DRENDO-1510 file (C-alpha; in Angstrom, 1 decimal, always signed):
<recs>
REC; n; res; u; v; w
REC; 1; UNK; +71.0; -92.4; -25.0 .
REC; 2; UNK; +69.2; -89.3; -24.8 .
REC; 3; UNK; +66.4; -88.7; -21.7 .
REC; 4; UNK; +62.9; -88.5; -22.3 .
REC; 5; UNK; +60.2; -86.5; -20.1 .
REC; 6; UNK; +56.8; -86.0; -20.5 .
REC; 7; UNK; +55.6; -82.2; -20.8 .
REC; 8; UNK; +51.8; -82.3; -21.3 .
REC; 9; UNK; +48.8; -84.5; -21.4 .
REC; 10; UNK; +45.2; -84.7; -22.3 .
REC; 11; UNK; +42.6; -87.4; -21.4 .
REC; 12; UNK; +38.6; -87.8; -22.6 .
REC; 13; UNK; +37.1; -90.6; -20.3 .
REC; 14; UNK; +33.9; -91.8; -18.7 .
REC; 15; UNK; +34.9; -90.4; -15.7 .
REC; 16; UNK; +36.4; -86.8; -16.8 .
REC; 17; UNK; +36.6; -85.0; -19.7 .
REC; 18; UNK; +40.1; -83.0; -18.8 .
REC; 19; UNK; +42.9; -84.5; -17.0 .
REC; 20; UNK; +42.2; -83.2; -13.5 .
REC; 21; UNK; +38.6; -84.4; -13.4 .
REC; 22; UNK; +39.9; -87.5; -14.5 .
REC; 23; UNK; +42.0; -87.7; -11.9 .
REC; 24; UNK; +40.1; -86.5; -9.0 .
REC; 25; UNK; +38.0; -88.7; -10.0 .
REC; 26; UNK; +40.5; -91.9; -9.7 .
REC; 27; UNK; +41.8; -90.6; -6.8 .
REC; 28; UNK; +38.4; -90.9; -5.0 .
REC; 29; UNK; +36.9; -94.4; -6.4 .
REC; 30; UNK; +34.4; -93.1; -8.4 .
REC; 31; UNK; +32.8; -95.4; -11.1 .
REC; 32; UNK; +32.0; -94.7; -14.7 .
REC; 33; UNK; +29.8; -97.4; -15.8 .
REC; 34; UNK; +26.6; -97.4; -16.3 .
REC; 35; UNK; +23.7; -99.0; -18.9 .
REC; 36; UNK; +24.1; -97.9; -22.5 .
REC; 37; UNK; +22.7; -95.5; -23.5 .
REC; 38; UNK; +24.0; -95.3; -27.6 .
REC; 39; UNK; +21.8; -98.4; -28.8 .
REC; 40; UNK; +18.8; -100.4; -27.6 .
REC; 41; UNK; +20.2; -102.8; -25.8 .
REC; 42; UNK; +17.1; -105.1; -25.3 .
REC; 43; UNK; +18.4; -108.0; -27.0 .
REC; 44; UNK; +22.3; -107.7; -25.7 .
REC; 45; UNK; +23.8; -110.3; -22.8 .
REC; 46; UNK; +25.5; -106.9; -21.5 .
REC; 47; UNK; +23.5; -104.0; -21.3 .
REC; 48; UNK; +26.1; -101.6; -19.5 .
REC; 49; UNK; +29.1; -100.2; -20.2 .
REC; 50; UNK; +31.7; -97.1; -19.5 .
REC; 51; UNK; +30.3; -94.4; -21.8 .
REC; 52; UNK; +31.6; -90.9; -22.4 .
REC; 53; UNK; +29.8; -87.9; -20.4 .
REC; 54; UNK; +28.5; -84.6; -21.0 .
REC; 55; UNK; +30.7; -84.8; -24.9 .
REC; 56; UNK; +29.0; -83.4; -27.4 .
REC; 57; UNK; +31.2; -83.1; -31.2 .
REC; 58; UNK; +28.9; -80.3; -32.2 .
REC; 59; UNK; +30.6; -78.2; -29.2 .
REC; 60; UNK; +34.4; -79.3; -30.7 .
REC; 61; UNK; +34.3; -79.4; -34.1 .
REC; 62; UNK; +33.1; -77.9; -37.4 .
REC; 63; UNK; +30.1; -80.4; -39.0 .
REC; 64; UNK; +32.7; -81.1; -42.0 .
REC; 65; UNK; +35.5; -82.2; -39.4 .
REC; 66; UNK; +32.5; -84.4; -37.5 .
REC; 67; UNK; +31.6; -85.7; -41.1 .
REC; 68; UNK; +35.0; -86.6; -42.2 .
REC; 69; UNK; +36.3; -88.3; -38.7 .
REC; 70; UNK; +35.1; -91.3; -36.9 .
REC; 71; UNK; +34.0; -90.3; -33.0 .
REC; 72; UNK; +37.8; -92.0; -32.3 .
REC; 73; UNK; +39.5; -89.9; -34.6 .
REC; 74; UNK; +37.7; -86.6; -33.0 .
REC; 75; UNK; +38.4; -88.2; -29.3 .
REC; 76; UNK; +42.3; -88.1; -30.4 .
REC; 77; UNK; +42.1; -84.3; -31.6 .
REC; 78; UNK; +40.3; -83.5; -28.8 .
REC; 79; UNK; +42.7; -84.9; -26.3 .
REC; 80; UNK; +45.7; -84.0; -28.4 .
REC; 81; UNK; +44.5; -79.9; -27.9 .
REC; 82; UNK; +44.4; -80.6; -24.3 .
REC; 83; UNK; +47.8; -82.1; -24.0 .
REC; 84; UNK; +49.4; -79.3; -26.6 .
REC; 85; UNK; +48.0; -76.5; -24.6 .
REC; 86; UNK; +49.0; -78.0; -21.0 .
REC; 87; UNK; +52.6; -78.6; -22.8 .
REC; 88; UNK; +52.1; -74.7; -23.8 .
REC; 89; UNK; +53.8; -75.3; -27.1 .
REC; 90; UNK; +53.9; -73.0; -30.0 .
REC; 91; UNK; +55.0; -75.2; -33.3 .
REC; 92; UNK; +56.1; -71.7; -34.7 .
REC; 93; UNK; +59.2; -71.5; -32.7 .
REC; 94; UNK; +59.9; -75.3; -33.1 .
REC; 95; UNK; +61.8; -77.4; -36.0 .
REC; 96; UNK; +58.1; -79.4; -37.3 .
REC; 97; UNK; +60.2; -81.9; -39.1 .
REC; 98; UNK; +61.9; -83.0; -35.8 .
REC; 99; UNK; +57.9; -83.3; -34.1 .
REC; 100; UNK; +56.0; -86.8; -35.2 .
REC; 101; UNK; +53.2; -88.4; -33.9 .
REC; 102; UNK; +52.8; -91.8; -32.9 .
REC; 103; UNK; +48.8; -92.6; -32.3 .
REC; 104; UNK; +47.1; -96.2; -31.3 .
REC; 105; UNK; +43.7; -97.6; -31.8 .
REC; 106; UNK; +42.9; -101.5; -31.6 .
REC; 107; UNK; +39.5; -100.9; -33.5 .
REC; 108; UNK; +40.1; -97.8; -35.5 .
REC; 109; UNK; +36.7; -96.7; -37.2 .
REC; 110; UNK; +34.5; -99.6; -35.5 .
REC; 111; UNK; +31.5; -97.3; -35.8 .
REC; 112; UNK; +31.4; -96.0; -38.8 .
REC; 113; UNK; +32.4; -99.5; -40.1 .
REC; 114; UNK; +29.2; -100.6; -38.8 .
REC; 115; UNK; +26.7; -98.1; -39.9 .
REC; 116; UNK; +28.1; -98.1; -43.5 .
REC; 117; UNK; +27.8; -101.5; -43.5 .
REC; 118; UNK; +24.1; -101.3; -41.8 .
REC; 119; UNK; +22.8; -98.9; -44.2 .
REC; 120; UNK; +24.1; -100.6; -47.5 .
REC; 121; UNK; +22.5; -103.9; -46.6 .
REC; 122; UNK; +19.2; -102.7; -45.9 .
REC; 123; UNK; +19.3; -100.9; -49.7 .
REC; 124; UNK; +18.6; -102.9; -52.5 .
REC; 125; UNK; +22.6; -103.8; -53.2 .
REC; 126; UNK; +23.3; -100.4; -54.8 .
REC; 127; UNK; +26.6; -99.1; -53.0 .
REC; 128; UNK; +25.9; -95.9; -50.9 .
REC; 129; UNK; +28.6; -95.6; -49.2 .
REC; 130; UNK; +30.1; -92.1; -47.7 .
REC; 131; UNK; +33.3; -90.8; -49.8 .
REC; 132; UNK; +34.6; -90.5; -46.2 .
REC; 133; UNK; +34.1; -94.7; -45.8 .
REC; 134; UNK; +37.3; -95.5; -46.6 .
REC; 135; UNK; +39.5; -93.0; -44.4 .
REC; 136; UNK; +37.3; -93.0; -41.3 .
REC; 137; UNK; +38.0; -96.3; -40.6 .
REC; 138; UNK; +41.4; -96.5; -41.1 .
REC; 139; UNK; +43.0; -97.7; -37.7 .
REC; 140; UNK; +46.1; -94.8; -38.5 .
REC; 141; UNK; +44.4; -92.1; -39.7 .
REC; 142; UNK; +44.0; -90.5; -36.5 .
REC; 143; UNK; +47.9; -90.1; -36.4 .
REC; 144; UNK; +47.7; -89.0; -39.6 .
REC; 145; UNK; +44.4; -86.3; -38.6 .
REC; 146; UNK; +46.9; -84.9; -36.5 .
REC; 147; UNK; +49.7; -84.8; -38.0 .
REC; 148; UNK; +48.2; -82.5; -40.8 .
REC; 149; UNK; +46.5; -80.4; -38.5 .
REC; 150; UNK; +49.6; -79.1; -36.7 .
REC; 151; UNK; +52.1; -79.5; -40.2 .
REC; 152; UNK; +54.4; -82.1; -37.9 .
REC; 153; UNK; +56.3; -83.9; -40.8 .
REC; 154; UNK; +58.4; -85.9; -38.5 .
REC; 155; UNK; +57.7; -89.9; -37.8 .
REC; 156; UNK; +53.9; -90.6; -38.1 .
REC; 157; UNK; +51.9; -93.9; -37.8 .
REC; 158; UNK; +49.9; -96.4; -35.7 .
REC; 159; UNK; +50.9; -99.3; -34.0 .
REC; 160; UNK; +48.7; -102.0; -32.9 .
REC; 161; UNK; +48.8; -104.4; -30.4 .
REC; 162; UNK; +45.4; -105.0; -29.1 .
REC; 163; UNK; +44.7; -103.7; -25.5 .
REC; 164; UNK; +48.5; -103.3; -25.7 .
REC; 165; UNK; +48.2; -100.4; -28.5 .
REC; 166; UNK; +49.2; -97.4; -26.9 .
REC; 167; UNK; +51.4; -98.4; -24.3 .
REC; 168; UNK; +53.2; -99.9; -27.2 .
REC; 169; UNK; +52.8; -96.2; -29.0 .
REC; 170; UNK; +54.1; -94.8; -25.7 .
REC; 171; UNK; +57.6; -97.3; -26.1 .
REC; 172; UNK; +57.7; -96.6; -29.8 .
REC; 173; UNK; +57.8; -93.0; -29.0 .
REC; 174; UNK; +60.5; -93.2; -26.1 .
REC; 175; UNK; +62.7; -95.3; -28.5 .
REC; 176; UNK; +62.1; -92.5; -31.3 .
REC; 177; UNK; +63.2; -89.5; -29.0 .
REC; 178; UNK; +66.3; -91.9; -27.7 .
REC; 179; UNK; +67.8; -92.7; -30.7 .
REC; 180; UNK; +67.8; -89.1; -31.7 .
REC; 181; UNK; +65.0; -89.5; -34.5 .
REC; 182; UNK; +62.4; -86.6; -32.9 .
REC; 183; UNK; +62.8; -84.1; -30.2 .
REC; 184; UNK; +59.6; -85.1; -29.3 .
REC; 185; UNK; +56.2; -86.8; -30.2 .
REC; 186; UNK; +52.9; -86.8; -29.7 .
REC; 187; UNK; +51.9; -90.4; -28.9 .
REC; 188; UNK; +48.5; -92.0; -26.9 .
REC; 189; UNK; +45.8; -93.7; -28.5 .
REC; 190; UNK; +41.6; -93.4; -28.4 .
REC; 191; UNK; +38.4; -96.0; -28.7 .
REC; 192; UNK; +35.2; -95.5; -29.8 .
REC; 193; UNK; +33.5; -98.9; -30.0 .
REC; 194; UNK; +30.7; -98.8; -27.6 .
REC; 195; UNK; +28.7; -100.0; -30.4 .
REC; 196; UNK; +26.0; -103.5; -31.1 .
REC; 197; UNK; +29.2; -104.8; -33.2 .
REC; 198; UNK; +31.9; -104.6; -30.0 .
REC; 199; UNK; +29.5; -105.1; -27.2 .
REC; 200; UNK; +28.1; -108.1; -29.1 .
REC; 201; UNK; +31.1; -109.5; -30.2 .
REC; 202; UNK; +33.4; -108.8; -26.7 .
REC; 203; UNK; +30.4; -110.8; -24.8 .
REC; 204; UNK; +29.9; -113.6; -27.8 .
REC; 205; UNK; +33.5; -114.4; -27.0 .
REC; 206; UNK; +32.6; -114.2; -23.3 .
REC; 207; UNK; +34.8; -111.4; -22.2 .
REC; 208; UNK; +32.1; -109.2; -20.8 .
REC; 209; UNK; +30.8; -108.7; -16.9 .
REC; 210; UNK; +27.1; -109.5; -17.6 .
REC; 211; UNK; +26.6; -108.0; -14.0 .
REC; 212; UNK; +23.7; -106.0; -15.5 .
REC; 213; UNK; +21.6; -105.2; -11.5 .
REC; 214; UNK; +24.5; -103.3; -10.8 .
REC; 215; UNK; +27.1; -102.0; -13.3 .
REC; 216; UNK; +28.6; -99.8; -11.0 .
REC; 217; UNK; +30.2; -102.7; -9.2 .
REC; 218; UNK; +30.6; -104.9; -12.5 .
REC; 219; UNK; +34.0; -104.4; -12.6 .
REC; 220; UNK; +36.2; -105.9; -9.4 .
REC; 221; UNK; +39.8; -106.9; -10.5 .
REC; 222; UNK; +41.1; -109.4; -8.2 .
REC; 223; UNK; +38.0; -110.3; -7.0 .
REC; 224; UNK; +36.7; -114.1; -6.6 .
REC; 225; UNK; +33.6; -113.1; -7.6 .
REC; 226; UNK; +34.7; -111.4; -11.3 .
REC; 227; UNK; +33.2; -112.5; -14.4 .
REC; 228; UNK; +34.6; -110.2; -17.2 .
REC; 229; UNK; +35.2; -106.7; -18.4 .
REC; 230; UNK; +33.6; -103.6; -18.9 .
REC; 231; UNK; +33.5; -101.6; -21.8 .
REC; 232; UNK; +35.2; -98.1; -21.9 .
REC; 233; UNK; +35.7; -95.4; -24.7 .
REC; 234; UNK; +37.7; -92.3; -24.7 .
REC; 235; UNK; +41.4; -91.0; -25.1 .
REC; 236; UNK; +44.4; -89.7; -23.5 .
REC; 237; UNK; +47.4; -87.9; -25.4 .
REC; 238; UNK; +50.7; -87.5; -23.9 .
REC; 239; UNK; +53.7; -85.4; -24.9 .
REC; 240; UNK; +57.1; -86.7; -25.0 .
REC; 241; UNK; +60.2; -84.8; -25.6 .
REC; 242; UNK; +63.9; -84.8; -24.8 .
REC; 243; UNK; +64.5; -83.5; -22.0 .
REC; 244; UNK; +67.3; -80.6; -23.0 .
REC; 245; UNK; +64.6; -79.9; -25.6 .
REC; 246; UNK; +61.8; -79.9; -22.8 .
REC; 247; UNK; +64.3; -77.7; -20.5 .
REC; 248; UNK; +65.7; -75.3; -23.0 .
REC; 249; UNK; +61.6; -74.1; -24.0 .
REC; 250; UNK; +61.1; -73.7; -20.5 .
REC; 251; UNK; +58.8; -76.8; -20.3 .
REC; 252; UNK; +57.1; -78.1; -17.2 .
REC; 253; UNK; +58.4; -82.0; -16.9 .
REC; 254; UNK; +55.8; -84.0; -15.0 .
REC; 255; UNK; +57.6; -87.4; -15.1 .
REC; 256; UNK; +60.4; -89.0; -16.8 .
REC; 257; UNK; +60.1; -92.4; -18.8 .
REC; 258; UNK; +62.7; -94.9; -18.3 .
REC; 259; UNK; +62.1; -98.1; -20.1 .
REC; 260; UNK; +59.7; -100.4; -22.2 .
REC; 261; UNK; +59.4; -103.9; -21.9 .
REC; 262; UNK; +57.6; -106.0; -25.0 .
REC; 263; UNK; +57.2; -109.3; -25.0 .
REC; 264; UNK; +54.6; -112.3; -26.5 .
REC; 265; UNK; +52.7; -114.5; -24.6 .
REC; 266; UNK; +53.1; -116.9; -27.8 .
REC; 267; UNK; +50.0; -118.9; -26.1 .
REC; 268; UNK; +46.7; -118.4; -27.1 .
REC; 269; UNK; +44.0; -116.0; -29.7 .
REC; 270; UNK; +43.0; -114.1; -27.2 .
REC; 271; UNK; +44.1; -116.1; -23.5 .
REC; 272; UNK; +46.8; -114.4; -21.1 .
REC; 273; UNK; +49.8; -117.4; -20.7 .
REC; 274; UNK; +47.9; -119.4; -17.6 .
REC; 275; UNK; +51.6; -118.6; -15.9 .
REC; 276; UNK; +52.2; -114.9; -16.7 .
REC; 277; UNK; +54.7; -116.1; -19.3 .
REC; 278; UNK; +55.0; -113.2; -21.3 .
REC; 279; UNK; +54.4; -110.5; -19.3 .
REC; 280; UNK; +56.9; -111.7; -16.9 .
REC; 281; UNK; +59.6; -110.7; -19.6 .
REC; 282; UNK; +57.8; -107.7; -21.2 .
REC; 283; UNK; +58.2; -106.1; -17.0 .
REC; 284; UNK; +61.8; -107.7; -16.8 .
REC; 285; UNK; +62.8; -106.2; -20.1 .
REC; 286; UNK; +61.6; -102.6; -18.7 .
REC; 287; UNK; +63.2; -102.8; -15.7 .
REC; 288; UNK; +66.5; -103.5; -17.0 .
REC; 289; UNK; +65.8; -101.0; -19.4 .
REC; 290; UNK; +65.4; -98.6; -16.9 .
REC; 291; UNK; +68.1; -99.8; -14.8 .
REC; 292; UNK; +66.0; -100.5; -11.7 .
REC; 293; UNK; +65.7; -103.4; -9.5 .
REC; 294; UNK; +62.5; -104.9; -8.9 .
REC; 295; UNK; +62.7; -103.4; -4.7 .
REC; 296; UNK; +62.6; -100.2; -6.1 .
REC; 297; UNK; +59.1; -100.3; -8.0 .
REC; 298; UNK; +57.2; -98.9; -5.7 .
REC; 299; UNK; +53.5; -98.9; -7.4 .
REC; 300; UNK; +52.4; -101.2; -10.6 .
REC; 301; UNK; +49.2; -99.9; -13.0 .
REC; 302; UNK; +47.6; -103.8; -13.4 .
REC; 303; UNK; +46.3; -104.8; -16.4 .
REC; 304; UNK; +43.7; -106.6; -14.4 .
REC; 305; UNK; +40.7; -106.3; -17.0 .
REC; 306; UNK; +38.3; -108.0; -14.5 .
REC; 307; UNK; +38.4; -111.6; -16.2 .
REC; 308; UNK; +38.6; -115.0; -14.3 .
REC; 309; UNK; +41.8; -115.7; -15.7 .
REC; 310; UNK; +43.9; -112.5; -17.0 .
REC; 311; UNK; +43.4; -111.2; -13.5 .
REC; 312; UNK; +44.9; -114.1; -12.2 .
REC; 313; UNK; +47.8; -114.7; -15.0 .
REC; 314; UNK; +48.9; -111.2; -14.2 .
REC; 315; UNK; +49.2; -111.7; -10.8 .
REC; 316; UNK; +50.8; -115.3; -10.8 .
REC; 317; UNK; +53.2; -112.8; -13.3 .
REC; 318; UNK; +53.7; -110.3; -10.6 .
REC; 319; UNK; +54.6; -112.3; -7.8 .
REC; 320; UNK; +57.0; -114.5; -9.9 .
REC; 321; UNK; +59.3; -111.4; -10.8 .
REC; 322; UNK; +58.6; -109.2; -7.6 .
REC; 323; UNK; +58.0; -112.0; -5.0 .
REC; 324; UNK; +55.7; -112.0; -2.0 .
REC; 325; UNK; +56.1; -108.2; -1.0 .
REC; 326; UNK; +53.8; -105.5; +1.3 .
REC; 327; UNK; +55.9; -102.9; -0.2 .
REC; 328; UNK; +54.7; -103.3; -3.4 .
REC; 329; UNK; +51.3; -101.5; -4.2 .
REC; 330; UNK; +49.2; -102.9; -6.9 .
REC; 331; UNK; +45.7; -101.8; -8.3 .
REC; 332; UNK; +43.2; -102.4; -11.4 .
REC; 333; UNK; +42.4; -98.7; -12.2 .
REC; 334; UNK; +40.0; -100.3; -14.7 .
REC; 335; UNK; +37.5; -101.0; -11.9 .
REC; 336; UNK; +36.4; -97.3; -12.4 .
REC; 337; UNK; +37.4; -96.3; -16.2 .
REC; 338; UNK; +36.4; -100.1; -17.8 .
REC; 339; UNK; +38.2; -101.4; -20.3 .
REC; 340; UNK; +39.2; -98.7; -23.0 .
REC; 341; UNK; +41.0; -101.2; -25.4 .
REC; 342; UNK; +43.4; -99.5; -27.1 .
REC; 343; UNK; +43.4; -96.3; -26.0 .
REC; 344; UNK; +43.7; -98.0; -21.9 .
REC; 345; UNK; +47.8; -97.7; -21.6 .
REC; 346; UNK; +47.3; -93.9; -22.7 .
REC; 347; UNK; +45.0; -93.1; -19.5 .
REC; 348; UNK; +47.0; -95.3; -17.5 .
REC; 349; UNK; +50.1; -93.8; -17.8 .
REC; 350; UNK; +48.5; -90.6; -17.5 .
REC; 351; UNK; +47.1; -92.0; -13.7 .
REC; 352; UNK; +50.4; -93.6; -13.4 .
REC; 353; UNK; +52.3; -90.1; -13.9 .
REC; 354; UNK; +49.5; -88.5; -11.7 .
REC; 355; UNK; +50.7; -91.1; -9.1 .
REC; 356; UNK; +54.4; -89.5; -8.8 .
REC; 357; UNK; +52.8; -86.1; -9.1 .
REC; 358; UNK; +50.6; -86.4; -6.3 .
REC; 359; UNK; +52.9; -89.5; -4.4 .
REC; 360; UNK; +49.4; -91.4; -4.2 .
REC; 361; UNK; +48.8; -94.6; -5.0 .
REC; 362; UNK; +45.1; -95.0; -6.9 .
REC; 363; UNK; +42.7; -97.8; -5.5 .
REC; 364; UNK; +40.7; -100.5; -7.0 .
REC; 365; UNK; +36.7; -100.3; -6.1 .
REC; 366; UNK; +33.9; -103.0; -6.2 .
REC; 367; UNK; +36.7; -105.6; -5.0 .
REC; 368; UNK; +35.6; -107.5; -1.5 .
REC; 369; UNK; +37.7; -110.8; -1.5 .
REC; 370; UNK; +40.6; -111.1; -3.4 .
REC; 371; UNK; +41.5; -114.4; -4.8 .
REC; 372; UNK; +42.7; -116.0; -1.9 .
REC; 373; UNK; +45.9; -117.7; -3.6 .
REC; 374; UNK; +47.0; -113.7; -3.7 .
REC; 375; UNK; +45.6; -112.1; -0.9 .
REC; 376; UNK; +48.5; -111.3; +1.1 .
REC; 377; UNK; +50.9; -111.4; -1.6 .
REC; 378; UNK; +50.8; -107.4; -1.7 .
REC; 379; UNK; +49.4; -103.9; -0.9 .
REC; 380; UNK; +45.7; -103.8; -2.3 .
REC; 381; UNK; +44.8; -100.2; -1.6 .
REC; 382; UNK; +41.1; -99.9; -2.1 .
REC; 383; UNK; +38.3; -97.7; -2.4 .
REC; 384; UNK; +40.4; -94.6; -2.3 .
REC; 385; UNK; +43.9; -93.3; -2.8 .
REC; 386; UNK; +46.4; -93.4; -0.4 .
REC; 387; UNK; +49.1; -91.7; -0.1 .
REC; 388; UNK; +53.1; -93.1; -0.2 .
REC; 389; UNK; +56.4; -92.2; -1.1 .
REC; 390; UNK; +56.9; -93.4; -4.8 .
REC; 391; UNK; +60.0; -92.9; -7.3 .
REC; 392; UNK; +59.7; -95.8; -10.2 .
REC; 393; UNK; +55.9; -96.9; -11.2 .
REC; 394; UNK; +55.0; -99.7; -13.8 .
REC; 395; UNK; +52.2; -99.7; -16.5 .
REC; 396; UNK; +51.1; -103.0; -17.6 .
REC; 397; UNK; +48.9; -104.1; -20.9 .
REC; 398; UNK; +48.0; -106.8; -22.8 .
REC; 399; UNK; +46.5; -107.8; -25.7 .
REC; 400; UNK; +44.3; -110.3; -27.7 .
REC; 401; UNK; +46.8; -112.1; -29.7 .
REC; 402; UNK; +49.5; -112.3; -26.8 .
REC; 403; UNK; +50.8; -109.0; -26.7 .
REC; 404; UNK; +52.6; -107.6; -23.6 .
REC; 405; UNK; +53.8; -104.1; -23.3 .
REC; 406; UNK; +55.2; -102.3; -20.3 .
REC; 407; UNK; +56.5; -99.2; -19.5 .
REC; 408; UNK; +58.3; -98.0; -16.3 .
REC; 409; UNK; +58.0; -94.0; -15.5 .
REC; 410; UNK; +60.6; -92.2; -13.0 .
REC; 411; UNK; +59.7; -89.4; -10.6 .
REC; 412; UNK; +61.0; -86.2; -12.1 .
</recs>
């Protein structure tokens, strides 16, 4: 099997509009949560989220592009541009037939769908849909747009596994390169779901925190008082490349991807298995593929959405597989970013890679009293990043439907 490395990254997040600003905010334990500004929340149970800051599409896209592309596609293009510049890629010097795009989103153009349907039902029944309505809402369209923009003719599609989506995309990209079906793949995920439909829907499912009096401290993974997740938006892009291909063009190598495990809880429509059965299998498969034992993993970026049942099942799964060990550091970075749904895996992969590069473990913020069942089992860095020698890190993502995706990265 060929070796796969990461040579470029791009980020658009509630904590920063590029990787450098984003990572600095993560290390310092900043929160991206505040009251929602995108719509009137007066009658909504949840009135806050982790919105993007100081991002104006008009500063980055032509008006025709804004008309054609839903925000989730705009976010994808923005982060891919940063990742390609970071990787110093000149496509004219490469074989575009061997370069693909595997890009994920959980909800696709949900903003477009909501807006267009609202305009339609408010009228007299006469269809009033934009000619771009269908392509804007397609969950796979960002992948297609990226390939069209750069003329990339390799593998191109969009996996969808709810909140595990962009981890699934990264694992798929990793495998396609290992199997010699591509030399380079642009991968990641984007989500633009801070709107009436998504906030209202997730709130009705009792998945969102309703700590409206204190948004910045609402997401508190592992804490006994956690009451739900905080919605986030944005995108993360990674350039995955075959090792010798990257070396030949003198690329900077951030980390090596060495294992990916996908599994299912096979338990419930929206809830995780109470004992973490699927999570155990996904993590186990990822480590087996990486050829490492549990004691070699120094840090796990947990899925840790700050929901009462979800955090407990994941902690149980980690304890079943890794045992009780203060040598294992874990954190829930959604306490800072919010939950970016289908884009969560991509930005958390970036966090994990930067952890390897800087040899630090990012913190969990807001958590004051860890669930006593697990408080003494692991190393929980709080509030600010802590230095630690890391060789292997793992990142977990789980999705509605019981989807499990765990990825292992190695220091290069």
